[in-house]
N, C-alpha and C positions, 0 to 999 in steps of 0.2 A: 568274529566279532562276540564282544562282550553279552553276555546276556541280560534283560532285564532282570530285575528283581523278583519280578513274579514269574521267570520264566525258568530261573535258576533251579535244579534237582534238590530236594530234600538230601541233608546230609545222610551220610549210612549211620547205622548203629556204631560202626568204628570210630566214626568223626565224634559221636556224641559222647562215648566213653572215654574217648583222650581228653577230656575236659574233666573228670573224675580224678584230682591229683591226691591221692591218699595213702603216698608211701613217703617213709622216713619224715614225718610231721610228727612234733611232740605231742604227749598225751595233753597237756596243759593248753586251756585254750591259746589260740592265736591272737584275738583282740583283748589288749590290756586295755588301761586307761585312757589311752589316745591312740586307738587303732593298733595298727602292726607294726612293729617298729623290731628295729637288731642290725647288727652288723653286717652290712651286705655281702654276701656271698656264704653268710653261715642259714639262718633261717629264710631271710629275705632274698630272694635269687629274681633273675628273669622269667624261669619257667612255673614258679609260684605266684610273682606278679600278673601271669596272662591267668591262671586260673581263679587269683581273686578278681579280677576285671571282669571273667565271663558271668563267674556266678554273684558277683552284686549287679551285674547288666541282669541275670536272670529275674532275681529278688527284685529288684526295682523295676520293671516288666511286670511282673506279676502283680503288683501291689497298684499299677497305674495303669488305667485303660488306655491312656494315649500318651506315652510318655514322650519329655521333650527331650531335646540333650543333654549330656552328663559335662558340666565345666568341670575343667582340670586345669589345675595350678602346681606351680614345683618350687623348690626353694633353688639355693645357688647350688647343692651339691653334687660333686663330679658325676654320681652316680643315678642322679635325677633323670637325666635323657633316656638313660637305657628302661628303667623302670616305666616311665612315662609310656614309650613306645609298644613295652610289654601290657601294659594296663589297658591302653588304648584296641590294641589287638584283641582283647580279651571281650572289651567291652563291645567292640563293632561284630565282634563274631557272633556277639548276642543281641544284635537287630539295633543297637544304640547308636543316635550321633555323638562324636565327642568336639566339643570346643575348648582347645588346648591354648591356654591366657599365657603359656611360658612362665618365667620367675614373677612371683608376685605375694604378697602376705597372705599368710590362710584365710582371715577372715575378707580377703576378697573375694575368694570363692565361695564362701557362706554367701555372701551379699549376691554377687550375679546370680548363684543358684535360685535365690530367692526371688528374684525381679524379672529372670528370663524365662518363666514358663519349663523350667529345667526338670528333667526327670531326678537329678540331684547332683552333686560335685563332689571331687576327688582330689586330695591335696596329697603331693608326694616331700614329705618333709619327716625329720627327727628331732623338729623344734631347737630344743637347747643341749642335744645329745653333739657329740664330735664328728667331725666330717665324715668318719668312717661308717656312720651309722645312718641309715634312712628310715624311711616309715611309710604307710599309706594309711591314710583317716577318711571316712565317708560323710558327706551329710545330706540331709534329705531335701526336698522340694521346697520346704521353707527356709533351709539355709541353718537350721539346727544339726546337731553331730545324729548322726545314724542311731536310731534305737539299739539297745540290747540284743531286744527279740531279732529286728531284720540281720544284724551282724551274725546272731546264730544259725539264722538261714543261709547267712552266705559261708558261714564256714563249714556247715553241714554238708555245702554242695561241692567243698573244696574236698572233705573227706571222703566223698562218693556216697553220702548217707542223708541227699537230699530226700522230702518225702513229696517232692513234687516232679513231675519229668520234665527236663531242659526243653524249651522251645527254640526252633530255628527256622527264623525268617529272612527276609531280605537282610543282606549286610549293612550294617551301618558305615557312614564316613567319617573322616578325622579332618577336622578342619583350625587351623593354627589361626587365632585371633588374639594377636596381644594388645589389639586397638580398645576391648570392651574393658581393661585394666581402668581407663580412663573415666568410666563409669562409676568404678568405686571410688575413685579419689573424689570425683566431684561429690559423692555421697558424705565424704568425711567433713567437708567443710559447709555442709547445709545447715547444721543447727547455728552455725556463727557467721558473723559478719565479715567478708574480706578485711584483712588489715587490724583487727581489733588485737592482735598480740604488739602491735605497733610499739617499739619501744623497749622490748625485751631480748636480751640475748641469752640465745639456748644452745646448748652443746646435745648434738646427736649422736650416741653409740649404736651402729648400724648392725656390727656385729660379721660382717662380710656377707648378711644374709639377705632375704628376700626383700626388705624394706630400703635397700640402696637407693633407688630410684624415688620410688613415690613420697619416703618419709622430708628429704627433703625440699621437695614439691611445694607441700603440703604446708609445713610450716613458715615457708618463706613466704606463700602466697596468703597465709595468717599476717606477716608484715614481721616476723619475727627476725632480729639477726643470727643467722644459723651457722654454727661450726661442726662439723662432721668428721668423726672418727669411724676408722674402718667401713668406709664407705664405697667400693667395689664388689661385685660380683666375685667373688675368690670361693668358692666351692670347696678346696682344700684347707681353708683358714675358719669356716664358718664356727663362729664361737669359741675360736681356738683365744683363751687368755682375754676376753673380751665380752662385750653383749653382757645380758641380764644375770649372767651366774658369776662377771668378775667387773666389779664396778672401779677398782683403782685407776683404771685408765682416765675414766669418765670424771669420776671424783677430782683426780689432778686437773685436768683439763676447766673443768669448772672452776676450780680455784685460781687457776694461771689466766684464765681470761675474763675474769671476776664476772662470769655471768651469773644469770639469776637462779638458774636451777638446769639441768642436763636430764636426759631421758638414755635410758638402756630397751634395745630390746631384744630378744631373744632370735634363732634362726629363721623362723616361718614369721613372725611379727604378730603374735595373737598373745603377747603379753608385753608390758613393761614395767619398768623399776624406775624411780627417780632418784635424782643427786641435789640435795640444797645445796645453796652458797658456798654452805661451809664443808661441803663434801661428804656430808652423811647422808646414810641410805633412807631412802624413803619408801619401805616397800607395800606391798598390797594392804595390809593392816591398815596403815597411817591413810592410803588412798581412800579406801571404804571407810574411813571414818569420816575425814574432810569431806567428801561427794557426799555419802549419807546426811550430816551435818547440812549443808546446801541445799539438798533435796528436801530434808525435813523442813527447813526454814520458808521452801518454798511452797511446802504442801503437796509434793509431789511423790512423798513415800509411804506407801499405805502402811498404817499401822507402825510406823518408825522399822520397820523390818529389815534387818540386813542378814541374808544366806552366806554364808562361809564354810569353810570347812573345820577336821580336828587340829589342824598345823595352827589357826589364829591367834593371836598371841593372847594369855591372861587379862594382859593390861589393855588391851583394844576392848575387850568384852566388860570389865568392869566400868571403862569409862564411858561405852556405849550405853550402859545400864544405867549410868548416873546422868545420862541426856536424856534418859525416859525412854530410851530406843529397846527393841527385842532383837535378839539375835540366834539365829538355828545354825546349827553345823552338820555337815554333811561325810560322808568319805571324802579322801583327798581325789582331786580332780572336778575339771569344770563343767563336766557331763553329769556329775552327783547335781553340783550347785543348780545347774540350769532347771533339771527336772525338780529339785526341791524350789525352785522360783516359781516355775509352773503350776507345781500343786496349791503354793500358796500365794500367788497372785503377787510375788513382791518383786520390786522394780529394783532390788540394786542386791549383786552378789559376786562372790569372786572369790580369788586364794589369794593369801600369803605372797605367793610367786608371782604376781603381779594379772593375774588373769582376772579382768572384771568385766562383770556382765551388767549391763544397765539396758534395758529394755526402749528406755526413753529415747535411745540414741544409735542403737544398732540390735543387731539378732545373735551376734555371737560375742567371744571375747576379742578384745582390737586392741593391738597396743598403740596403734596409732591414734585411734579416737580415745583411748584413756589418756594420753599425754597431751593429745589435745585441749580435752576438756580440764585436766588438772591446771594445764596453764591459763586457760581461761578464768577458772577458778581463782587460781591467784592473782590474776589481773584484776579479776572483777572485786577481791576483797580488798585491794588496797594494801596489804601487808605481802611481805617476802614470802616464801615456802618454809623458811627457817623459822621466821615467826609463827607460822601458823602448827609448823610440827612443837614447836617448844610450849604453845599453848594447848596442846592437844592430851597427850598421856604419855605416860612412860613404859617403855616395854620391860615385861619381864626377863630375865635371865634365859634365853633358850638356845641351845646347843642341837645342831643336827650333823651327824655324821653318817656316810654312807661308808659300807664295807662291801666290797665288790665279790660277788658268789656267780660264779660262771655258770655252776649246775643249775639250768632253769628248773628243773620238777623241786629241787631242792629248796631253792629259793623260792618258789610258789606255794610250796608246803613247808614254809617253816615252822607251820605253828602246831606241827607234829611231832618236833624237837623237843621232848622234854625238858632235858636240861635247860634249854632257851627259857622256856616258857617259867620254869623256875626261878631261874636268874631274874626274869623280868618281874614277878610276884617280890621277890626278896626285896628289889629297889624299889616299888611301889607301897611298900611294906614299911620301910625305911623312909619315906619321905611322906607318909602321909598326911595331909594338909600341909603340904609345905612345895609340892610338887607333883608334876604326873608324867609318864613315859609314853611314848608312842611308837613302835616297831612295828614295821611294815616293809612288803617287798616292793618295790617300785613297779610300776605298771611301765614305765619309759624306758629303763635302764637296769643291766643287770648287776642290782645291788639292793642291799637292805639297809633302807633308810632308818636310824634311830636318834629320835629325838628326846630330849629330858628338858622340860622347863622347871625352873624351882624359884624360889624368894630371893637366894642368891647365887651367884655366878660360880661358886667351890661347891657347892651342892649339886647343881647340874653338871659340872665338870667331873665330878667325881663318880655319879651312877651313869654317867654316858660313858666314860671311861672302861668302867665296870662292866657295860652292855655291848658296848663296841668289841672288848676281849672276847666276852662269852658269843658274841656271833662268829668270830674268828674261829674261837676254838670247836665250834660245833658245825659250822655249817661250810666252813673252807677246807681245800686238803692241799 
């Protein structure tokens, strides 16, 4: 007979120390700008996922007297089930209950965590990364990304450096509950009237990812005629030449079907980019401008403040200031945007890449919510999206290039490379008053990102090419 939880003997010291995984880990932090992410089988393995789950469970329990379940979701990647089972094993070993949703968008996990009395949430996804990658990101009980402080506590436990003793009590249970996704779908359409998008033809590029089932359902419920691309859950094709990082197919489909507009999502559907009827990309800068203007006119944007990142285009900043608006910039990552919004009380923020945060409509970046509300904004305006873009602002030429740097330590510590720092300083001096440079290590991919923005495309290209060569020369082998 299986002993009741209260009758089970306490684990031995040997069992407890088995959860201190401190071998073969990089010296650099495990958590990047959006959780822990890597190629599966390299840094991210089933044994590591087990440790992550166990120590995340310990940290969540430590900060909550009566923790509820952990809401777990995943995108369509082939490695998702393996990581989900390992994570769940760790979480249940820490005494927490796991409610596994299966395939769903990241914001579904955040939403359900916030309304379920949950201890927190965890999403298994590498977002826009290629199929061979995966990632793990945590949410707190309010649905927001887990704080850096708690992430550091989890990592300390994984490395065997926890400043508290692990607590072992009754083992938790794992429940598969995909039916809960319906509650998230219902929340998406609550602010809008069913059928509101009647008469609009909309193309959706679902990237073979997490939005394949819920995306078409929500837009059809709103009355739109929906044309879908890459709309099956195929984990070995997720994000491959499609979705928010490859808009060519979407642009062609919008023009072919004479659609009003189109939306492209990333693998976990926490962001969206749009395409207008002419096939032009409508990125997060344009979305923030149009959404901000609409909220401001309705008296729903305190201080006319938008929080965005260092990547935001100067053309957007100039146009927003001309409307009497304020703009604050943060480091790249919706976590940083969210923190600044909470500090300032801002009701709109986001990134050029399509992560949009609007507390009026949700607690986290949500690609489906963004797409629905942008479509509703277009319908309400009586104009086409193309006309709204024509009336907004012109982007400054901005080039973003990625240089693959496999060495993690070298990549994350690139600022210690003096020849590269000097190359950046020369570029900034040469473009003084005519452009700007941003070089950073990606927190989600093994690349150094080089961005140059200038008054002319020629100037931007010249210095972007120069800096890409410098990165390759000094950081790649």
